N, C-alpha and C positions, 0 to 999 in steps of 0.2 A: 302677285303683281300689284304695283300701285298704278295711279292713273297715267304715269309717264311710260308705262310698260317696262319698268325696270324691275328685274327679279331681285328681291332682297336676298342677302346671303343666308339669312335664317328665316324660318317660317313665322307667320303672324302669331303663332301660338306661343312665342317665346315669353318666358316669365318676365314680369315687369321689374323683378329685382335683378335682372341680368346686368352685369357690369359691361358697359360698352366702351368706356374710356378708362384705362388703367395707367397711371404714372408711378414709377418706382425709382426713387433716388435721382430725380431729374435735376441736373445742374446745367447752366449755360454760362460759360466763362468767355470773356473777351480780354484781349491784350490791349492795354492802353499805353500809348507812347506820348511823351511830352513833346517830341519833335519828330519830323520825318527822318532826320539824321539818326536818331536813336533806333528807329525801325531798321534803317540800312545797316547800322553798326551791328545790331543783333543778328541780322541775317548773314553777315560776313564774318562774324567773330569765329576764330578757329576752335575756341573752347566753349562755344555756345553760351557766352556770358549774357545774362538777362538784363535788358535795358527797359523792360516794360513792367507795369504793375498789373496784377490780376483784378479784374472787375467781374463779379458774379451778378448777372441779370436775374438768374434763378439759382437757388441753393437748396439742394436736398428736398425736392418736392415729392411728397407721396400723396396721391389723390386717386379716388375711384368715383366714377360717375355712372349711375345706373340708367337703363333705358327709360325714356319718358321724363327724366328729371329736368327741371329748369334751374340751372345753377347760376346765381349771381356772383360776379367777381368784382370786388371793390378794393380800392387802395389809391393812394395819392400818385401823382405823375412820377414815373420812374420806379414804381414798386415792382414792376415785372409783369403786369397784366397782359400787355400786347405780346410780349415775348412768350408767355405761357400759351396763349392762343396760337401763335405761329408754330410752336413746337408740336402742339396737338394736331394742327392742320398739316404738318409735314413740310411747312415752308422753311423752318429752321431745324437743324439737326442738333440735339443736345450734346453737350460736352461729355456728360456721363449720365447713366441711368437708362431705363427702358420705357418705351411708349407702346401701348397696344390699343388700337382703335378698331371697333367692329362696326361697319356700316359706312355709307357714303357721306362725306362731309361737304357742306357748303359754307365756306368762310366769308363773312362780310366784314373783313378787317378794315377796309377803307372803301366806302361806296364808290364804285367806278374804277377801282383798281383792276387791271386786266382788260379794260376797254381800250379800243383803238380810236383816237380822236378823229382820224380820217374816215372811219367807217360810219355809216348811218346807224341810227338807233336800232333798226331791225337787224342789220348785219352784226351789230355788236351783241345782240341777244344770242345769235347762233355762235358767234366767236367765243363769247364768255362761257356759254353752256358747254362748248367743246372742251374748253380748258377744265371744266368741272367733270368731264368724263361722260357727257350725255351725247347721244347720236342725234342727227338731224331729224329722224323720224320721231324720236322721243320728244323733241322740242316742238315739232309740228303738232303733236297731240295736245299740247297745252299752250300753244302760241296765243290763241284767242284770250285765254285767262290772263296771260302776261300783259297783253296789250290793253285789256280792259282795266287791269289793276293800275298800270302805269298812267293811263289817261293822257297820253301825249299827242293824240290826234295825228295830224299830218306831219308833225315834227318827227315822227318815228322814221320818216324817209329822209331826214336831214342829217348832215354830218354831226357827230357828237361834239365837235369843237364849237358848234354854234349853240350848245345847250347851256343853260344856267346851272348852277350847282344843285338847285332843287330839282331840276329836270333829270340830271344825272342820278340823283338819289332815287327818284321814282323808278327809273329804268333798272338800276342795279337791284333794288329791293324786289321789284316785281319779277325780275329774271331769276332771283334766288329762292323765293319762298313759294313759287308756283310749280316746282318740280318735285315736291314731296321729299325733301331731304331727310335722311335718318338722323343726321347730326347737323344742327344749324348753329353757327358761331357768329355772334353779333358784337362788334366793338364800337360803341357810341353811335350806332347808326340811327337810333331814334331821336337824336338831337338835331338832325338836319331836316330840311324840307319845311313845307308850310304846315299849319295846324291840322288841316284836313288830311294831309298825307300821313302825318304822325299818328293820327287817330286810326286810319286805315291799317297802318303797320301794326299797331297795338292789337287791333281786333284780329288781324290775320295771325299774329303770334298766339293769341289766346285760343284761336281755333286749333292751331297746331298743338298747343299744350293739352287741350281737352282730348285730343286724339290718343294721348298717352303712348304714342309711338315715336314722336320726334323728341330727341334730346336737344336742349337748348343751353348754350353757354352765352351769358349776357353780361357784357361789361358796360358800366355807366357810372358817371359821377352824380347822376340824379337818383337820390335815395328813394324818392317816391316811386319812380319807375321800377327800381329793384324790388321794393316792397310789394308793388302791385302784381308783379309777374313771377317772382321767384319764391319758392318755399325754403330753399336752402341756399346759403351763400358762403363764400370764403373771403378772407381778408389777407391781402399780400402786403408785406412791409419789407423793403430792402431786399427783394427777391426771395423772401421766405414766407411760407404759409403760416401765419400766426393765429388764425382762427377759422374754424369750419363748423357751421351749425345753422340754427334757426336764423332766418333772414333778419327778423326784428332785432335779435341780440347782436348779430354781426353789424347791422346798420348803426345801432347805437354805439357800439365800440368804435366804429370808423368815425362817427361824428365826434366822439370824445377825443380821438387822436387828432382830428382836424383842429379842434378848438385848442388842444394842448400845444400845438405848434405855434399858435398866435398869442397865447397869454400864459401867465403863470397859474398853475392849478395847485390847490392845497388838498391835503388828505380829507376824506369824509370823516369828520369827528364831531361829536356833540360839543358845542361851545357852552361856556357859562351862560351866555345870553339865552340859550334855549331853555335853561332851567329856571329862569326868573319866574316869579309868581305872576299869574294873570292879573289884569287890572280890573276896570269896572265890569267889563264883560268877560266871559270865559272864552276868549278867543283861542285859547290853547287846549280846548277840550279835545280828547283823543290824540294829544300831541305825541305820545309814545308810539302809538300805532302809525302815525304819519312818518315819524323819524325812521322807523324800521323799514317801511315801504319805500321811502324816498332815497334810501342809501344805494339802491341799484342804479349804477350808471351815472351817479350824480357828479356834476362838475361845479367846483367852487373856487373863487379866488380870494375869499376872506374879507371882501369889502362890504358885502350885503348878502343876506340869506333869508330863505323862507324858514319860518319857525312853525308854520302850520298851513295846510291847504285843506279846505272843506267844500263840499257841495251841500247846499242848504235849500230847504223849501222856503216859501214866502214867510213862514213863521220863524225862520232862522234855526230850524232843527236839521241836524245832519241826516242826509238820506243816502241810500245806496241803490234804490230802485226809483226810476223816474217814469211817470205816466206820459204817454204821448201828448205833446202840447203843453206840458206842465211848465210853469214859470219857476226858474231856479236862480240861485245866487252862487256863483263861484267865488269863494272868499280866499284870499291869500293874505297871510300875516307876514310882514317883512321886517327884519331887524337890521339896522344900519351899523356898520363897524368903522366906517371912515366918512369924513366929510365928502360929499359928492354934489357936484353942480346939477347934474341931470341924470335921472334914472328912469328906465322904462320897465314895464311889467307886461307880460303876455302869456297866452295859453294856446294850446292845441287840444282838441278832442280827437282822439285817435281810435280807429276801430280795431278789431281783433287781428287784422292783417297788417297793422302798423300804418295804415293810410290816414293822412290828416283829413278830417271831415269838416271841422269848424276851427277857424283861427281868428284871434283878435288880440289886441294889445294897445299899448300906448301910442305907437306909431300910427295905427289904423284909426284909433279913436281920438288922436291928438290930445292926449292927457298924460303928461309926464309928472314925475315927482321932481321938484326943483329945489335947489339950495337946501339939501337935507344934511342934517348934522349927525355926527357920531353918537351912538347909543340911543338914537330915536327909534320909534316903531311906527309902522304904517299898516293900515288895513285897506286892501284894494278889493272892491267888490265888482264883479262883472255880472250884470243881470240880463238874463236871456230866456227865451222860450225854446225848449228843445222839441223839435219835430224831425226825428231821424228814424231810420230803419231799426226795427227791434234787434237787440243783440247786446253784447258786452263791449264796453268802451273804457278807455283809460284817459286820464288828463295829464298832459305835459305842461309844465310851467317853466318860465324863465324870467329872471330879473337881470337887466343888463344896462351898461352904459352905452348909449347910442353913439355912432360915429358922427363927426362934424358934417360930413357929406355922405348920406346914405347911398348915393349912386356909386361911390368908389370905395367906401370904407366898410368895415365889418364891426358889429357890436362886440363889446367886451363883456363876456358872460360873468356876472358875479355869482349867480347860482342858476343851474339848469338841472331840472329833475325830469327824466323821461317818464316816470310813472309816479305821479304825486297822489292820484286818487283813482279808484275804480268804481264803475256803476253799471247798472243794467237798464236798458231802455225797453219799455213794454211795447207790445204790439198795438199798432193803431187800429181803432175800431170805429165803425163796423167793417170798413174796408182797409186791409192792411196796406202799408206803404211798400212800393217795389223799388223806388229810388233810394239812394243813400240819405238824402235830405229833402224835405218838402219846403217849397217856397209858396207863400200865400198867392193864390192865383184866382182871378176872376174869369168866369167862363160864360160867354154869351152864345145863344143859339138863335138864329134867325132863319125863317123860311123864306126862300126866294120865290116870288110870284112870277110864274112864266106866262 
């Protein structure tokens, strides 16, 4: 029994490798008509002449999800993400294939879907829960948890039509995650509500993940959210499952596809420029090692490129291990292949889970390369002191042409390298760091005289 008093179909001793969602050959086809007249003509034609064209929202999907897994689902709009979730939830019936689901499902495909605007918030909790298959007694057992999570105060007794979108989101999420679902389906739900609410939702999800009993399917365009929550992810494209694996690799592939739709991308090949001899300083030391590592997931358009990326100590020696609080130089060597009016360079330091820990670049520091000419070279040094949690990190670098208006435009990536350099951060001594990053802090202690 869980805290709602719901008897699970299987015992709690079920193996964690049990498959709870199995999709085999799933396709979902829709008939598209150019006009309503075509629809009528097809329905009345004596020889069943076809006036429509087939559109597959899903095509031949094979997928297995195990108990306790947190699966991220990414893909551009129209790729089939929401359709897939609706098929798993039983909202849509597939055109072909089979779906097998073990356990009760709580789908949050649209926060507030299934609510009645005329009912109060409290009435909607019972109404929505009944739609999910829960009894009034089961909801009574967790009602206080739901109300505490939602934090709506006296608004809980007001009609839903008087709620803001953020209040509806609070109510829907609270009603869904406090009934111990065996399978929780989330479609962009963490992108709504205020900052505090989103933080609470994330923490609640992490609690459910740690329980290793709740299976979570999570759709989001926010790759940082996907990386922080999901160990495994899938990528959908045109209704087809094109990638299934480690979240970091899937997220990188999705990012590449996003960029590829906005600009021309060239193959990753060593150019003659990369093979030029070093000049006064050996800026190209360990160049072959860099080129080999940089090839993974690299995006280039041929206008400018990195020919080396190094992490150096203050003596400008290459390092792979960094002491806590050590001052370092992140050096990028860039070669220009076209005349460019303005060019930016930036970096991310990424942890083992793919989370961006530190980020900076031309836009943040307000230092761009301007009026640069073909066949020129530049060295860009970022000097910083690293005070981060002990562990393994990688460095992502990018050189790009900034948009005229950053608020509405996107940069054009000349060269983007997801893994340009790896290093290890040592443990802080004598007291280890428990946060991801340390910020210099002054601490004052004063006794109050009573």
